[in-house]
N, C-alpha and C positions, 0 to 999 in steps of 0.2 A: 442793472443791464449793463454789459461791458459793451466792447468796441466788437468782439467777436458772435455776438448776439446781432448784432444789427442783421446782416445778409438772410439770416431765417426770419426773424422780423420784416424786412423788407416785401420777401419773398409773400409771406403769408398776408402783409397789408393789402399783396396788389396783388388777386386772385385771376384778373383776367391776363394781367398782362404776365405774370407766370406762366399759366396756362398755354399761351401765344408761344412763349420762348421754349417751354417743355416740346411744345409736337411739333414745332420748325425742327429743334434736334434729332426729336425722334422718327421726324420722316429721313433723314440723314442716317440714321442707324439704320430705320428700316430698309432702305435702299442699298446699303452697304453692306449688311449683314445677309439679308436676302440674298442680292446679288450674288455676294462669293458664295454662299450655299451653294449656289444650283450650280454655279462654274464647279464645284470642289465635286457636286455630286456627278454630274457628267461627266469629267476626269477618273472617279472612282469608278464608273461604271463601266468607262472603256478601258482599263486598267482589267478588272472583272472579266471583260468581255475575252481578252485577250489571252488572262489566265485556262477561262471554261471554254475556249476555242479548241487552246493545247492541242493544233495541230498545224503542220505547213501547211496541207493541199486537201480540200476538200472535193469528195466526187459524188457529185449527186444528178438523178435523170434530165435529160435534155429538156423531158417534159415541165420541170419545174423552174423554165424559163432563165437558164442559167444559174444566177445569185441570189434574183429579186424575191421570187418565193422563200426560199432558205433562209435569206436575209430577215425575210419580215417577220419569221415564226421566230429567229433569234431576237430581233431586238423589240418588235410589237408584241409577242405571246399569240399572234394568229395562230390560229390552228389549220390543218393542212395535212396531204396526204399524197405521198408520189412515191413512182415505185421503179425497178430495172430488176433484173434478172440478178439470181445471186454470182453465178459465173463470174462477175466485175471483179469482186472481190478476190478471187483466184488470179484474174486476170491481173490486177494491180499488183499484186504480192509478186508477178513474174517479171515486172519492172525493176531493173539494175538502176537502185541508189535509193529503193523503199525499206525502211526497216520496219514500221510497222503497220498494219493495214489492219480497222477495228470497224468494225459496221452496223451500222444503226435502222431500223425498220420504224417508220411512223405510223399511229393509227388516230385519226381524230373521232374521236365519240359525239355523239347526235346529244343535244341537251331535249330530252323525252322521259318516256315512260322506263327505258331500258336504262339509264344512265341519269345518276345523280343529278352531275351538272355538265355543261361542255369543255373539254378538255383535251389537252394533247397528250397521248400517249408516246414513250418513247421507250422504243426494248432495246437492249444492248446485252452483248457477251464478256460478261464479267473473266472473262479467262483472257481476252485479249485488249479489252477496253483499257484505254488510257484518259481517255477524258474523262466520261459520269463518275468512274468508279472511287477515282482518286476523291469526289468530291463527297460522296455518299460518306468512305471511311474520315473525310475531316468533319461532317457533319453530326454523324449518327450511327456510323461503324453495323449498317444495316447489314447481315445476310441474306439475301434475298432467294427465294424459295419459290414454286410454283402459284401462281396467283399472289405472293408479297409486292408490292409497290413502294416504292419511297417518292414522298410527293413535296411540289417545289413551295416553296413560305406562302405564296398566294392562292393555293389552293387549303380552299377552307375545310380541310379538316384534320384530324389530330390526330395522332399515334396511335395505334388501337382499334381504331374506326375501321368500317366498313366504308367502301367505295362500289356502287355500282357503276360498272363499264360494259354494259351492250348483255344486260341479266346478269353478270356475271361478277361473284362476290368476292372481291379483293380488300388482302388484309392491309392495312397502312405501317410497315413495319419501323418510318423515320420517316423527318422532315428535314429538307435542306435549306441551308442559312440562304440569304438572300445574296441574288448577284446584280441585281440592277438591271437583269436582261430579259428578256420572253420568257429564257428558260424557268423563271418563278412561277410560271403559270402550268408547267408543265408536268408529268408523272412517268415515274421511270419504273421498268421492268426486265426481267431476264430476259433472254430470246424465246424460252417455253413457253413463257406466260403469254408472251405479244402474239406467239401462232395460235394458242387456245382465243384469245382475243380477238384476232384475225376471223378466224372460225366461228366464233362467236356472231364477230361484226357479219358475216355472208349469211349467217341465216336471220340474221334481220336485213338482208336485201343491201349490205354495202360491200361490194367487189371489189377485189383490190388485184385483179389480175391486168396482166399487161398485155398478154394476149392472150390464144386459143390453147399455148402451151401448158401445161399444168406443173409450173415450176416454183420451189421457192423465189421469193423476191426479197430483196433489202430497200432500204431508200436514199441509206447516204454510207460512204466510206470515209473513213477520219485515215489520214497519211502523216507518219512520221517520217521524215527523209533523213537519210544515214550522213552522218556528218563526214563533211569534205565532198558530196555534191551537191551541184547546181539545182535549186529548187526549183526557176522555171523551168531547165529541162527535165527534170524529171515529170512538172506536172504538165509541158508538153507531150513528154512519152506516153502517159498512162491515158490524156485526152486519143492519141492515135492507136492504145493499145484495148479499151474498153468500148464496149458497143451502146450507144447509142444512148450515153452517158455524158458528162461536162465536170471537167475538174477546174476547182476556182483555188486559186491561191488565198489563203486567210490574209495574207498580208495587205492585196489588196481588197478584200472584204473591209478590214480596219484601217485600210486610206482612206476608206470611202466616208467610213464612220467620223473616222478623226478629223478630216474635210469638214463636214456638215456641225461637229461641236466645234470645231475653231471658230466659225461664223456664226453660233448661236452665243460661243463665247464673248466673240467680237461687241455680239449688239447689244448684249448684258452690259461689256464695260461702258460701252456708249450711254447708253443709258443709265448708268449709275456716275459716270460725270458729268452729262448734264444734269441731272437730281441735282448733286453737290456744287455744279456752279449756281443754278439758282435760289438753291436754297440759302449758300453761302451768301449771293448777292441782296437775298432777304433778311438774312440775320443783320448785314453790314446795314441797312436802311433802319431796320427794326432797332439797333443800339444807335444809331444819330439819329433816331426820333426820341427813344430815352434819355439819352444826352441832352436834347434842348427841354424836356417835360422834368428834371429832376436836377438843372441846374441850381436852383435857387436851395433845394435840401443839400446837397454835397458843398456849396458856399456856406451854411448853415454849420455844418460839420466842419468844414476849414478854421470859421470863426472860434468852433469851440477845442480848438485843438489837434484837431485832426491834419496829422502831416499827408502829405503829397503820397508818397508812400502808402502808407495806412490807406488811404480814398481809392487807389487804384487797385490794392488788395481788395478790398470789401466789394469792388464791382466786380471782381474776376473770380472771386467766391462765391459771389453770385449765381457768376455766370455757368460758373462750374458746377455747381448746386443742378441747376435747371439742364444743363447738358446733360450731367449724368443720372437724372430721372428720365430726362428725355431717351437717351440710349438704351436704359434698359426698360425702358415701353417700348422702344420701337424694335430690339431685340426680340423682347419677348412677343412681339403682336407678327414681328416677320416668321419666328417659329410656328406660334398657331395658322399663320396661311399658308405654310410649307408643309410640316412635316405630316401633318391627317391625310395629304393629298398628293403624296410621293406617286403611288400610282397612276393618279391621272396626268400628274407631269409628265411622267415618263412617257404614256399613251400620248399627249398633246404633242410632246418634241419628236418622238420617234425614234426615241436616242437613248442606247443605254445610261441610267439611271440609278447609282445607288448613293444611299444616303452616306457621307462618312462618319466613321467612330465617335463617339460621344466623346473621348478626350478632344479632338480634331474641332468637334464642333463650339465645346466649352472653350476653347482657344482663338477659334473664330469669332466667337460670342462679344469674351473680353478684349479681342482686338478693336470689334469695332465700335465696342462702348469706349474705349479710351481715343479710337482716332477722334470719336464725336466729341467728346469732351475738350479736346485737344483744338478740334475746329472751330468752336464756340470760344473756348479762350482766346483763341488768336483772331476771332471776329471780333468780339469786344477790347480788345489790348489797343486798340487806336482811339479808342473810347475812351479808355480810362485815362490813357497818358493826357488827352484832348482837355478832358476835367481836371485830373491833376494839377492844369496851369490856368484854369481859369481863377480870375481876383474875386476873391469873395465880395469885396467891397463892389466892385463894378456892377455883378451880378446884383447884389440886394438895393443898391440903389436906381436901376435901371427900374425895379417896382415901382 
């Protein structure tokens, strides 16, 4: 046995003490990795929401309660349908400063014999759309014909399967990449397919009429403002030019979400700080008690020729090993607690939540382990220095 083997032998010989130190440092790593991952996922979700909205202004019916119903659909995946006259699209395009305007039609399916699952169906025009089409091309490059659909990542069907919507058999042409928003629970089709589904819904007693007129309807208009025009002024002009519709700046919607995200981030950060302060205080107390318990052991090592530097190194190595084991255990536990419940966390927070890419997760995990090892080592450094100054003769005579 050499002096290098002593830290391992001490850890094995005192399993209770070792387990306590490992669990304490595991708690540190769990809080740091878990909290950082939640905050990072929220920021990724907000970034995804910004890219998926892709418009400066969104026009929705006044019946959609301004932007609340639409926002809930985007963020929480709630199903819903609201309609306005299709002529609002032409009216929007007439407004000076509007570069592009892309319509969408919403349909909420029923969870009944006519439908496989309850889903939100969104119809769009591939020729004018600048919101959904780039997302489809990025994920699956599917060309949508009649009764072809593309499903969000949370819809439990795979490419090539058939999904029944109001007894209409729709072919799944592709699956979209996760976005961290309510859009992952939606199904997308072209406007021709949507009109067929609307007729099928009407046959089941589901009406989408907005009044007695037999006019075509739309649910939302995504607007891109020309460069150089003031978005606020264009928004006001659209508001005054359309009928029974509300024009909403996407920036205001994102600002609301960003404000909520900042509140959650601050709460998580304060919790992490509180946990770390408490855990470090417990670690300092634990090392103080360990120092008193092991005075005789270290005094004997000093009499056998171990230098103060070697003795301090032994203590720090023991702590580093415990902290490393605790760091790995804590990050692993946090991953098991968070990864399987991404959807539940998103639903509970009511905010866009998108798990970051694997390389970033691994980087956060490695940083959490490294910080945990450093914190444990710093907590034991005072104890190591104190024991290194102990006179072995005084300690042994005291017994």
